[in-house]
C-alpha angles and dihedrals in degrees: 000000000000119000114251115243127206122218120199110220096189093108098030119102113210116202122195124190134181148138124247112205113221095006094104092050092049092050089047089058091050098045103020093088090054091052091045092054090048090051095049094041109027093177096046109134094008144068120285113243121165091197092059096045111118134164108253118219117252111265112249101184140011096205090105087070093057114124130202088263091054092055092047090052089049090058108274118136112247091228090053102044089048088064092057103072098162116062131178128188116212118221124221114255115255126213091264091054092049091048091055090049091053097047104030110031124098112252092019116186087238091064091049091051091049089054092048094053091043087062086065092047093255123131107219120205137172128210119224090246091054093051090050091050089049090051094050093048090045089055090052088057089065091208099111120233089345087073088069093062091046094053094044092047092051089047100047104026096101093038089060090059100039107036098063088065094046125080095246119127094176130043121185116193109213133179093273091053090059093044096048111009095166093052091049093049091049090053091051092050093048090051093060124083103240094214090056090051092054092047091052089049091051091052088048090050092053092048092049090047089055093050093049096046103030129195088029110083134183134199128184121234118236091252092051090046093054092044096051096041093051091045094053093045092050093047094037090237128157107246097218093049092048095048092046089054100046096039097045093121095046100091093057094045095049092042090056092049091048093051093050100037109020091234108143104170122072130180115216106218129200089258089056090048092049098044109013098166094051093045094049090050089051090051092053092047090052089049091053091051096047107054090125092060116088094217131014117215104223096160091097121037 
């Protein structure tokens, strides 16, 4: 068998944690009257001194008043609780605590969100009133600092999906945004010319195409841009999704032309936008017939 090993616990600190359902409410019934009397008559049982009068913070928990007997009645074994001589009750975080966590902690979720939006080219900012509203709503969640993530996610979820396709380079979250995120997003969308949105999306699509298939690059002619923008507005289509669908064979076509001719810049004309499959086939046919030419000009078809 295995040899038994002895561990000296002299210099080991054991920490136990747990929640006791109902214990706080029972303690509140036992000690709440005492706190209420102290709140109503702050100088009851003592000398009156204006200089020493201070507003006491609202009690958040009564667990600090729990005795050994209280823990035993809550279900702990007497032999076990007797071995835990030092006890500390944690207090729920208030709005002011949560505000400090958001603005002062290292690795704050605010910094993470700012980085997320920066990836879309959007400068994200929060007003002081917005942060206070987030803190108060987070306190109402009663889940500690995790409530901050919940509230911010509920506030910004739809913005993450919609703003990258809108021509906004800066987004300031104010109090109204936290209170009614959908209403604020709708206002932002309504304020934008939808044709301009589609044009910006088309430019972004071309730039992303270039990054993914470098050194092959594409640009859209003015006629193709107007045609695609108007079409997507009329049909209420998303430009990026539509272009990804109709130009799904474009990377292979342009890569072949580049490898055989060295041409790396291609202009997408209106004809290509209207009939992409036919035009790509025509480009390849022209390529097959032009091997003797050093460079094929496919910028105008």
